[in-house]
N, C-alpha and C positions, 0 to 999 in steps of 0.2 A: 730787524734782521732775524731770520729764524735760526734755530740751533744747527741745522744741517749746513747752512751757509757759514756760520761761525766756525764749525769744525773744518770746513774745507780750507778756510783762509788762515787758520792758526796752526802752523806746523808743530809737530812734536819736537822735543829737544834734539833727538837724533836727526830728524828731517831738517831742522833748522841748521845744524852744523854742516850738512851737505849743501844746503842753499848758500850759506856764507862762504864756503870753500869754492863753490863754482863761480861766485861773483869775483873771485880773485884771479880767475883764468885770464891770461893776457889776451888783449885784442877783443874783436867782436866776432871772430870766426870760431871754429871748433877748437876746444882745448886739446892739448897734446896728450890724451889719455894713454896712448901707447908708450909714452915715456914715463908714466907714473906707476910705481910699483910699491905702494904701501902695503903693510900687513893687512890681512883679512880681519875686519872688525866685527863680523857677524852678518846676520840677515836683517833686512828692514822689510817691513810688511808693505811692500809695494808689488802690485801685480799689473802687468800689461795684458789686458784681456784680448782675445782674438779679434774683437771688433775695434781694437785700437784705444780703448778707454783705459787710462792709467788710474788705478785704484790705490788708496793709501788706508790701511786698516779697514778695508771693506767699503770705503766711501770713495766715489769718484773725485779726483783732484779737480776742483772747479776752476782753476786759473790756468788758461792755456799757456800763458807766458812761463808759468812754473813748470808745466810739463815739457815745454820746449827747452827750458834750461836743463832739466834732468836728461832729456834726450841727447844733449851734447856731451854729457859725461858717461854715457852708456858704453859698456864694452862687454864683448863676449869672450870668456876665457874657457879653458878646457872643462872647468867645473860649472859653467853656466854664465848667466848674465849678472853684471855688477854695475853699480854706480861707483865711479872712481874719481877720487880728487888726489891731490898730492899727499894727503895725510890719511885718507880713509878709503876703504874698499868694502862696500856693502852689497851683499847678494840680494837680488830681487827675482821674482818669478815672471815668466813670460809664457802665456798659453800657446801661442803659435809663433809668430814673428814679431819683432819689436815695433816694426813700422808698417804702414799700409800706403801703397801707391794709389792715391785718390784722384789723380788727373794725369793726362799725358797730352803732349803736343808734338806735332811734326815740325821740325825746324832744320832747314838746310840739309836734308838727307839723314837726319837723326831723330830718334825717338827720345824725347825728354820726359821723364817721369818725375812727378812732384809728390812728396809724401805728406802724410797728415801732420808732420812736424815742420814742413817747409823746406826740407832737403830736396835737392834735385839730383838726379842720376841720368846720365845720357847713355842709353844702351849701346854697348860696344865692347871692345876688348877689356876695358877696365871695369865695366859694369855689365856683367852677364845677365841675360834674361833667361830664366829656366822655367819650363813647364813640366811638372811631374803629374802623372795621371794615376789616380787611385785604381789599383788592379781589380778591386771588387766592384766599384760603382762606375768607373770610367770618368769620374769627375776630375777636371783639370785643376791643378793647384799652382798657378803662376806666381812667380816672385821675381824681383829685380834686386841686384846687389847694390847696396848704398855706400858702405864704407867698411873697412876692416873686415870683420866677420859678421856684419849686420846687414840684414835683408829686409825687404818690404814685401808684404803679400799684395799682389795686384788685385784691387777690388773688381768684382764681377763687371760693372759697367765699363770700366777701362779695358778689361780683358775682351769684352765684346767689341770694343773699338778696334782692338788689335786683330781680332778674327775678320772684321769687316775689311780691313786693309790688307789682309794676308793674301799671298799667292801660293800656288801649288808648286812644290819642289819634291820630286820623287815620291809622290803619294802622300806627302805631308804638307800641311799648312805652315807657312813660315812668313816672317816679317824681316825686313832688313833695316839696319841702323848703323850708320858709320861704316858702310860696305861690309857688314858682318851679318850673316843670316842666322835667325833664331827660330828653331822649330816650335810651333805651338801644339802640335799633335797630329795624329793621322787624320786625313780628310774624311769628314763625315762621322767621326767618332765622338759624338756628344758636343761637337763644336758647331 
């Protein structure tokens, strides 16, 4: 085993305490991070890059199950993103959005998005689909609400799928999910 692999699999003491605390979360679903209000314990050198890669101390976290575990205790507060357990609150950095919507399927009149961490969100009243457009470049920046104040950036191939299925509504391209219409942007504007 080379040194880079050894570094990826051996958590630091601070990281180890977060891992152990998350394992104590009840059930197999998402832990109730909205109910946990520990004191802020400081920052931890974790960065979620814009491409979805989770980094620890400048090195990609090589174990997908560890990244998934961390993603379940992620919360966004007024002062930024944090990993939260019943006893610790550690601030992390996020370059863009914490998740990426990497696939989508059409199911019974609904658009179901799947993130890089395995979360699913059905576009509708509870999970808004928003497309902002850069005023300088005209480049669309689509995102889907996942949970609480956490969003996923919709990756380009998935956005192209949306555009392909879109219909025109008042000069705008839009898609429908759960009987709710979501605008993708003006027809012909870089779409």
